[in-house]
C-alpha positions in Angstrom: 8.2 184.8 155.4 6.6 182.3 152.8 3.2 183.4 151.6 1.3 180.6 149.9 -1.6 180.9 147.4 -5.0 181.4 149.0 -7.3 180.5 146.0 -9.9 178.0 147.3 -9.9 174.4 146.3 -13.2 174.7 144.6 -11.9 177.4 142.2 -8.8 175.5 141.6 -10.8 172.4 140.7 -13.1 174.4 138.4 -10.2 175.9 136.6 -8.5 172.6 136.2 -11.7 171.0 134.7 -12.1 174.0 132.4 -8.5 173.9 131.1 -8.7 170.1 130.7 -11.8 170.4 128.5 -10.1 172.2 125.7 -6.6 172.8 124.4 -7.6 176.3 123.6 -8.7 177.1 127.2 -9.9 180.6 127.9 -10.0 182.6 131.1 -13.3 182.1 132.8 -15.7 184.9 132.1 -18.1 185.8 134.9 -21.5 187.4 134.4 -24.3 186.9 131.9 -24.6 190.4 130.5 -26.5 191.8 133.5 -25.4 194.7 135.8 -24.2 192.3 138.5 -22.7 192.3 141.0 -20.8 189.2 139.9 -18.1 187.4 141.9 -14.7 186.8 140.4 -11.4 185.7 142.0 -10.7 188.2 144.8 -13.1 190.9 143.7 -16.7 191.7 142.8 -17.6 193.6 139.6 -20.7 195.6 139.0 -22.0 198.1 136.4 -23.9 201.0 137.9 -25.6 204.2 136.7 -26.5 207.5 138.3 -30.0 207.3 136.7 -32.1 204.8 135.0 -32.8 207.1 132.0 -31.0 209.4 129.6 -32.5 212.2 127.5 -32.0 212.4 123.8 -29.0 214.8 123.3 -28.1 214.4 126.9 -25.4 212.7 129.0 -25.3 210.2 131.8 -22.6 208.8 134.1 -22.3 205.1 134.4 -19.4 203.2 135.9 -17.6 200.0 136.7 -17.4 199.3 140.4 -14.8 196.8 141.7 -14.9 195.7 145.3 -11.7 193.9 146.3 -10.8 191.4 149.0 -8.4 192.7 151.7 -4.9 193.5 150.5 -5.7 192.9 146.8 -5.5 195.8 144.4 -6.2 196.9 140.8 -4.4 199.5 138.8 -4.5 203.1 137.8 -4.1 204.4 134.2 -0.3 204.1 134.5 0.2 201.0 136.6 3.7 201.9 137.7 6.5 199.3 137.6 4.1 196.5 136.6 0.4 195.8 136.1 -2.3 196.8 133.7 -5.4 199.1 134.2 -9.0 197.7 133.9 -10.5 198.0 130.4 -14.1 198.2 129.1 -15.1 197.2 125.6 -18.6 198.5 124.9 -21.4 197.3 122.5 -23.8 200.2 122.3 -27.0 201.0 120.4 -26.9 203.4 117.5 -26.6 207.0 118.6 -25.2 206.2 122.0 -21.4 206.7 122.6 -19.2 206.1 125.6 -16.3 208.4 126.6 -13.0 207.1 128.0 -13.0 205.4 131.4 -12.0 207.9 134.1 -9.6 207.1 136.9 -10.0 208.5 140.5 -7.0 209.6 142.6 -4.6 206.6 142.9 -2.3 205.5 145.7 1.2 204.3 145.8 1.4 200.5 146.3 5.0 199.4 147.3 6.3 195.9 147.0 10.0 195.4 147.7 12.1 197.7 145.6 9.3 198.4 143.2 6.2 200.7 143.2 2.8 200.4 141.6 -0.1 202.9 141.3 -3.6 201.7 141.9 -6.4 201.0 144.3 -7.3 198.8 147.3 -10.6 198.0 149.0 -13.0 199.4 146.4 -13.0 201.7 143.4 -15.4 203.0 140.8 -14.4 204.0 137.2 -16.9 206.5 135.7 -17.7 206.6 132.0 -19.8 209.3 130.5 -22.5 208.2 128.0 -23.8 210.6 125.4 -27.1 210.1 123.5 -27.5 211.8 120.2 -30.6 214.0 119.8 -31.8 211.6 117.1 -32.0 208.6 119.5 -35.6 207.5 119.7 -37.2 207.2 123.2 -37.5 203.7 124.6 -35.5 201.0 126.3 -31.9 200.4 125.4 -29.2 197.9 126.5 -25.5 198.6 127.0 -23.2 195.6 126.8 -19.8 195.7 128.4 -16.8 193.3 128.2 -14.6 194.0 131.1 -11.0 192.9 131.7 -8.8 193.5 134.8 -5.7 192.4 136.6 -6.0 191.8 140.4 -2.8 191.4 142.4 -1.5 190.7 145.8 1.6 188.6 145.9 0.2 186.8 142.9 -1.5 188.5 139.9 -4.6 187.0 138.3 -6.3 188.3 135.2 -10.1 188.4 135.2 -13.0 188.9 132.7 -16.6 189.8 133.1 -19.6 190.1 130.8 -21.8 192.9 132.2 -24.6 195.1 130.9 -27.1 197.6 132.0 -30.7 198.5 130.8 -31.6 202.2 130.4 -34.5 204.2 129.1 -34.2 207.0 126.6 -36.7 209.6 127.8 -37.1 213.3 127.0 -38.3 213.6 130.6 -35.1 212.2 132.1 -34.3 214.0 135.4 -30.8 215.3 136.1 -28.8 212.6 137.8 -27.5 213.2 141.4 -23.9 212.0 142.1 -24.6 209.5 144.8 -23.1 206.1 145.9 -19.8 204.7 144.9 -20.0 206.2 141.4 -20.9 209.7 142.8 -17.9 209.5 145.2 -15.6 208.4 142.4 -16.7 211.4 140.3 -15.7 213.7 143.2 -12.2 212.1 143.2 -11.4 212.5 139.5 -8.3 214.8 139.2 -9.3 218.3 137.9 -7.4 220.8 135.8 -5.4 223.4 137.8 -7.4 226.4 139.0 -7.0 229.6 137.1 -5.0 231.1 139.9 -2.6 228.2 140.2 0.6 227.6 138.2 2.9 224.6 137.6 6.5 224.8 136.3 8.7 221.8 135.7 12.5 221.9 135.7 14.3 218.9 134.3 17.8 218.2 135.6 20.2 215.3 135.0 18.8 213.3 137.9 15.5 214.9 138.9 12.3 216.7 137.8 11.5 219.6 140.1 7.8 220.5 140.0 7.0 223.9 141.5 3.3 224.3 142.2 1.9 227.7 143.1 -1.6 227.5 144.6 -1.6 230.8 146.7 -1.2 229.0 150.0 1.4 226.9 151.8 1.2 223.2 150.8 2.9 220.5 152.8 2.1 217.1 151.1 2.2 216.0 147.5 2.8 213.0 145.3 3.2 212.9 141.5 1.8 210.1 139.3 3.1 210.3 135.7 0.6 209.5 132.9 3.4 207.9 130.8 5.7 205.1 131.8 9.5 205.3 132.1 9.4 209.0 133.1 10.3 208.7 136.8 11.8 206.2 139.2 8.5 205.1 140.6 9.8 203.7 143.9 12.0 206.7 144.8 10.9 209.0 147.6 9.3 212.3 146.5 10.5 214.9 149.0 8.3 218.0 149.4 9.6 221.5 150.1 6.7 223.7 151.4 6.6 227.2 150.0 4.7 230.2 151.3 2.4 230.1 148.3 2.6 226.4 147.3 5.3 223.7 147.2 8.2 222.2 145.4 8.2 218.5 144.7 11.4 216.7 143.7 10.9 213.5 141.6 13.8 211.3 140.5 14.1 210.6 136.8 13.8 207.1 135.5 17.2 205.5 134.6 15.7 204.6 131.3 14.9 208.3 130.4 18.0 209.3 128.5 16.7 212.6 127.2 14.3 215.1 128.7 10.7 215.0 127.4 9.2 218.1 125.9 6.5 218.1 128.6 5.5 216.2 131.7 1.9 214.9 132.1 0.4 213.3 135.1 -1.5 213.9 138.4 -0.3 215.9 141.4 -2.0 214.5 144.5 -2.2 216.9 147.4 -4.5 214.7 149.6 -6.8 211.8 149.3 -9.5 214.1 148.0 -7.6 216.8 146.1 -5.6 216.2 142.9 -4.9 218.0 139.7 -4.4 216.6 136.2 -1.4 218.6 135.0 0.6 219.0 131.8 3.6 221.4 131.8 6.6 222.0 129.5 9.9 220.8 130.9 12.6 223.5 131.2 16.2 222.1 131.4 18.0 223.2 134.4 19.1 222.3 138.0 17.4 223.4 141.2 19.4 222.6 144.4 17.6 220.7 147.1 16.6 222.7 150.2 19.5 223.2 152.6 19.6 221.9 156.1 16.9 219.3 155.7 18.7 216.3 157.1 18.5 216.6 160.9 15.4 217.0 163.0 15.6 220.1 165.1 18.3 221.7 162.9 18.2 225.4 162.5 15.9 226.7 159.8 18.4 227.3 157.0 16.0 229.5 155.0 17.3 232.3 157.2 21.0 231.3 157.2 23.4 233.8 155.7 26.9 233.1 154.3 28.5 234.5 157.4 26.1 232.7 159.6 26.8 229.4 157.8 30.6 230.0 158.2 30.1 230.5 161.9 27.9 227.4 162.3 30.5 225.4 160.4 33.3 226.6 162.6 31.5 225.9 165.9 30.2 222.5 164.5 33.8 221.6 163.6 34.9 222.3 167.2 32.1 220.2 168.6 33.0 217.4 166.1 36.1 216.8 168.2 33.9 215.4 170.9 32.3 212.8 168.7 33.3 209.2 169.5 34.9 208.8 166.1 37.2 211.8 166.3 38.0 212.3 170.1 40.4 209.3 170.4 42.5 210.6 167.6 42.7 214.1 169.1 43.4 212.7 172.6 46.2 210.5 171.4 47.7 213.5 169.5 47.3 215.6 172.6 49.3 213.0 174.6 52.0 213.1 172.0 52.1 216.9 172.4 52.4 216.4 176.2 55.4 214.1 175.7 57.1 216.6 173.4 56.3 219.7 175.5 60.1 220.2 176.0 60.6 221.1 172.4 60.9 224.7 171.3 57.7 226.5 171.2 58.2 227.5 167.5 58.5 223.8 166.6 55.3 222.9 168.5 53.4 225.7 166.7 54.7 224.3 163.4 53.3 220.9 164.4 49.9 222.5 165.0 49.9 224.4 161.7 50.9 221.3 159.8 48.2 219.3 161.5 45.7 222.0 160.6 46.9 221.9 157.0 46.4 218.1 156.9 42.8 218.7 157.9 42.2 221.5 155.4 43.7 219.6 152.5 41.5 216.7 153.3 38.4 218.9 153.5 39.3 220.6 150.2 39.6 217.2 148.5 36.2 216.2 149.8 34.7 219.5 148.6 36.3 219.1 145.2 34.7 215.7 144.8 31.3 217.0 146.0 31.4 219.8 143.5 32.4 217.5 140.7 29.5 215.2 141.5 27.2 218.2 141.6 28.4 219.4 138.2 27.7 215.9 136.9 24.1 216.1 138.0 24.4 213.9 141.2 23.3 215.0 144.6 25.7 214.2 147.4 26.3 215.5 150.9 28.5 215.1 153.9 29.4 211.5 154.3 28.6 210.7 150.7 31.6 208.4 150.7 29.6 206.0 152.8 27.5 205.3 149.8 30.5 203.5 148.2 31.1 199.9 149.1 34.8 200.3 148.1 35.3 203.3 150.4 33.5 201.6 153.2 35.6 198.5 152.8 38.9 200.5 152.9 37.7 202.8 155.8 36.5 199.9 157.9 39.6 197.8 157.2 41.9 200.7 158.0 40.2 201.6 161.3 40.1 197.9 162.2 43.8 197.5 161.5 44.6 200.7 163.5 42.5 199.4 166.4 44.4 196.1 166.4 47.6 198.1 167.0 46.0 200.2 169.8 44.7 197.0 171.4 48.4 195.8 171.6 48.4 193.1 168.9 51.4 194.8 167.3 53.2 198.1 167.4 52.4 199.9 164.2 55.3 202.3 164.7 57.8 199.4 164.3 56.9 198.5 160.7 55.8 199.9 157.4 52.6 197.9 157.2 50.1 200.8 157.3 51.4 203.9 155.6 48.6 206.1 156.9 48.7 204.7 160.4 52.5 204.8 160.6 52.6 208.4 159.4 49.9 209.4 161.9 52.0 207.8 164.7 55.2 209.7 163.8 56.3 212.6 165.9 57.6 214.7 162.9 55.8 217.1 160.6 54.7 214.2 158.4 53.0 212.5 161.3 51.2 215.8 162.2 50.0 216.2 158.7 48.6 212.7 158.4 47.1 212.8 161.8 45.0 215.7 160.4 44.1 213.5 157.4 43.2 210.6 159.7 41.0 212.9 161.9 39.1 214.0 158.7 38.6 210.5 157.5 37.2 209.2 160.8 35.1 212.3 161.1 33.1 211.7 157.8 30.6 209.3 159.4 29.8 211.9 162.1 27.6 215.0 162.0 28.0 217.3 165.0 25.3 219.8 166.1 25.0 222.9 163.9 26.9 221.1 161.1 23.7 220.0 159.2 22.4 223.5 158.5 25.9 224.8 157.5 26.6 221.9 155.1 23.2 221.9 153.6 23.5 225.6 153.0 27.1 225.2 151.6 26.1 222.5 149.0 23.4 224.8 147.5 25.9 227.7 147.0 28.5 228.7 144.4 31.8 226.9 144.6 33.7 229.7 146.3 31.2 229.9 149.2 31.1 226.1 149.5 34.9 226.1 149.9 34.7 228.9 152.5 32.2 227.1 154.6 34.0 223.7 154.5 37.3 225.5 155.3 35.6 227.0 158.4 34.5 223.5 159.3 38.0 222.2 159.0 39.4 225.0 161.0 36.9 224.3 163.8 38.0 220.6 163.8 41.7 221.7 164.0 41.2 224.5 166.6 41.6 222.4 169.9 45.0 220.9 168.9 46.1 224.1 167.2 45.5 226.0 170.5 47.3 223.4 172.5 50.3 223.7 170.2 50.4 227.5 170.6 49.9 227.2 174.4 51.7 224.1 175.6 51.1 225.1 179.2 47.4 224.1 178.7 48.5 220.5 178.4 48.7 220.6 182.2 45.0 219.8 182.3 45.9 216.4 180.8 47.0 213.6 183.1 50.8 213.1 183.3 52.3 210.3 181.3 52.3 206.8 182.9 51.1 203.2 182.7 47.5 204.5 182.4 48.3 205.6 178.8 48.5 201.9 177.7 45.2 201.2 179.3 43.7 204.3 177.6 45.0 203.1 174.2 43.2 199.8 174.7 40.0 201.6 175.7 40.4 203.7 172.6 40.7 200.5 170.5 37.3 199.4 171.8 35.8 202.7 170.5 37.4 202.1 167.1 36.2 198.5 167.1 32.6 199.8 167.8 33.1 202.2 164.8 34.0 199.2 162.7 30.8 197.4 163.7 28.8 200.4 162.7 30.6 200.7 159.3 30.0 197.0 158.7 26.3 197.5 159.3 26.3 200.4 156.8 28.2 198.3 154.3 25.6 195.4 154.6 22.8 197.9 154.2 24.0 198.9 150.8 23.2 195.4 149.6 19.9 194.9 151.4 17.6 196.3 148.8 17.0 196.6 145.1 18.6 194.3 142.6 21.1 193.3 145.3 18.4 192.3 147.7 19.4 189.3 149.8 23.1 189.9 149.3 23.6 191.8 152.6 24.5 188.9 154.8 26.8 187.4 152.1 28.7 190.7 151.6 29.1 191.2 155.4 30.5 187.7 155.7 33.1 188.6 153.0 34.0 191.8 154.9 34.4 189.8 158.2 36.7 187.5 156.3 38.7 190.5 155.4 38.9 191.5 159.1 40.1 188.0 160.0 42.8 188.1 157.4 43.9 191.6 158.7 44.1 190.2 162.2 46.4 187.5 160.9 48.6 190.2 159.3 48.7 192.0 162.6 49.7 188.8 164.4 52.6 188.4 162.0 53.8 191.9 162.8 53.5 191.3 166.5 55.2 187.9 166.4 58.2 189.1 164.4 58.4 192.9 164.9 60.7 195.3 163.0 61.6 192.7 160.3 61.3 193.4 156.6 60.3 189.8 156.0 57.3 190.0 158.4 56.4 193.4 157.0 56.3 192.1 153.4 54.3 189.0 154.6 51.8 191.2 156.4 51.4 193.4 153.4 50.6 190.4 151.2 48.2 189.0 153.7 46.5 192.3 154.1 46.2 192.7 150.4 44.6 189.2 150.2 42.2 190.2 152.9 41.1 193.4 151.1 40.6 191.4 147.9 38.0 189.2 149.6 35.2 191.9 149.7 36.5 194.1 146.9 36.6 191.3 144.3 33.6 191.6 141.9 32.9 188.4 139.9 31.7 188.9 136.4 27.9 188.6 135.7 26.8 185.0 135.7 23.3 185.6 134.6 22.1 182.5 132.7 20.0 182.5 129.5 16.3 181.6 129.8 14.5 179.8 127.0 10.9 180.8 126.1 8.5 178.2 127.4 6.8 175.7 125.1 5.5 172.2 125.7 8.1 170.9 123.2 11.0 172.6 125.0 9.7 171.1 128.3 9.3 167.6 126.8 12.8 167.7 125.2 14.5 168.7 128.4 12.8 166.0 130.4 13.5 163.4 127.8 17.2 164.3 128.0 17.1 163.8 131.7 17.6 167.4 132.7 15.8 169.1 135.7 13.6 171.9 134.5 12.8 175.2 136.2 9.8 177.1 134.8 9.3 180.8 135.7 5.6 181.7 135.0 5.8 185.5 134.8 4.4 188.6 133.2 5.6 192.2 132.7 2.6 193.5 134.7 3.3 191.2 137.7 5.1 193.2 140.5 5.9 190.1 142.6 7.4 188.5 139.5 9.8 191.4 139.1 10.8 191.4 142.8 11.4 187.6 142.8 13.5 187.8 139.6 15.7 190.6 140.8 16.1 189.6 144.4 16.3 185.8 144.1 16.5 184.3 140.6 19.3 186.6 139.5 21.3 186.2 142.7 24.8 184.7 142.2 24.3 181.7 144.4 21.0 180.7 142.8 22.5 181.2 139.3 25.5 179.0 140.4 23.2 176.2 141.5 21.2 176.4 138.2 24.5 176.1 136.3 26.1 173.4 138.6 23.0 171.1 138.3 22.5 171.8 134.5 19.0 173.0 135.1 17.0 173.9 131.9 15.5 177.3 132.5 12.2 178.1 130.8 10.4 181.4 131.1 6.6 181.3 130.5 5.8 184.9 129.7 2.0 185.4 130.4 2.1 189.2 129.7 -0.2 188.5 126.7 -2.7 185.8 127.2 -1.4 182.4 126.0 -3.6 179.4 126.2 -0.7 177.0 126.2 0.8 178.7 129.3 -2.7 178.9 130.9 -3.1 175.1 130.3 0.3 174.4 131.9 -0.6 176.6 134.9 -3.8 174.6 135.4 -1.9 171.4 135.3 -0.1 172.4 138.5 -3.3 173.8 140.1 -2.4 177.4 139.5 -4.3 180.2 137.7 -2.1 183.2 138.0 1.5 184.4 138.2 4.0 184.3 139.7 4.2 180.5 139.7 7.5 178.6 139.9 7.8 174.9 139.0 10.7 172.5 139.2 10.5 169.2 137.3 13.1 166.8 138.7 15.4 165.0 136.2 13.5 161.7 136.6 11.1 161.4 133.6 8.1 160.3 135.6 8.6 162.6 138.6 5.8 165.1 139.6 6.2 168.9 139.5 7.4 170.7 142.6 5.5 174.0 142.9 7.2 176.7 144.9 5.5 179.5 146.9 4.6 182.8 145.1 7.1 184.8 147.2 10.6 183.4 146.9 13.6 183.5 149.1 17.0 182.2 148.1 16.7 179.6 150.8 13.4 178.3 149.3 14.9 178.0 145.8 18.2 176.5 146.9 16.5 173.9 149.2 14.2 172.9 146.4 17.0 172.6 143.9 19.0 170.4 146.3 16.0 168.1 146.7 14.9 168.0 143.1 18.3 167.6 141.4 19.5 164.6 143.3 20.1 161.7 141.0 
């Protein structure tokens, strides 16, 4: 949805006149040195005091109160991924000093893949004044120059000149904490109580904060005082403890070495927070087991034998999942057809099938343990976080489903090694049927599995292997029992024409699985720096499926021929290359904005795209990552020979401010396209971009 600027025409006109008046234009300063309140863009600023007087040698709380328009916000001491906190510069009479500005408990302010820390609605920032005992009684004036950054989808800097009159009086009464300032004072994070304790363990991926308060805690958020310590937007899961809590905070990707200590605020509620500093102890603390599925058993009471039992039963139930049952049923029918063989041979088939499952499970456990040793956290189905694995799995199941649907007979060719091996009646076929059953089982979690797997991943390697082995044995048990007792196959229908219909019904189930895998694949590209790529990547995967269908048609049209088999392999390889191919980075170079650079580009007849941005602007970072750096937008920039200028407004720049005013804007983000024609007017884009908005504007503005 496009969200346009909402600054009133009167303010825009005033800003335009102001910037036109001087080449060294300044941000408009509101206020005349009085306490206010004064109205600025999207907020009201006021200087308040708890008392009109201060005693010589005494202290007094004053504060800056900002009242914001709906959905606008200002920032905490550490703004998060972008932004800047308000600042006050004081001019005080001799003998009067001001302490640092204090910040109440902040809130998390998400926008796209990023996260800021700050305040909405209204906020007061207390400042403690101290009067020396030598200050003479009488009136005094405190002068304050205030700066802030107020943001919504666009960020606008603001300035105010405020002040307050006080009286120095030996008879000054103690001030009572009332009003907005009094409320803010009650929300300033306090040091940990004497009976509380905080420890911080720093791992390769996370900080684990263990807070002991003497009672069970259920909610917490951590706000670091320093930037680039944590991944601000990552979830912060809480593990309640009987006497406190454990909070897991993901490390920033930019934090290459552990800091000596971690300083910040732990927020337990909107009214309770602690200012904490604790040394960081290197080490790894495993996440709580069994925390994935609602209603799963409480794994805090799970024992090793209990976890093995849960895994075994969960593996048996896994056979009933839609992704596994068709494979088991087809193998059961094959067993029914071969029931005339010697019982010893049938048992051998069951054992080899079981071995195929166990080897596959052991391979998965090996990868999980390797990832854990490297500091990563992974669980059952971790492969589904890999676009390459998802592509291969979805393509393999799709190709197998085409065979079940009757497009071709996979047993008559060598096109799909895994599928062909799974179809064979020999020991090789039994082994690879076990492998196939494991592969298609990875997207599924049966009841009881969550607790067992969660417990397993937090244990030493030997116990982890034992639990996953039990899970594999549970998965293999139904077919293993049938192979040892072929008479039980009597419960299955007798062979007949219905088997072909059942294969086609099974194909529908596998096609449904492919649809789900495609959804998961697209979701991997739906956020973060890949935002907006999901539909594009899904289209590539669908192109792969279409190519695989052509390969299957070739096999069905000319079955059991080496020429058709080779052609199908080449076509299938081409299909897999469509989603797997990763083009090299095409990010273009941006030139710093200057009027001279703009004039030169326009004189040369080049279209110009100007990105007015700032490091503290959250919307700017979202637009840049999700839209301006996307491959198709970069391609159009290059194709149309667009000159790219970046106007960095992180630090105030009067030339950039003047250029903003020339397009009736007073904040960032702002995006402007100047068409190639020398006398053409600027095309100003919305503050929140989509690829469609930019591509449409480029198509319009780059026409010759």
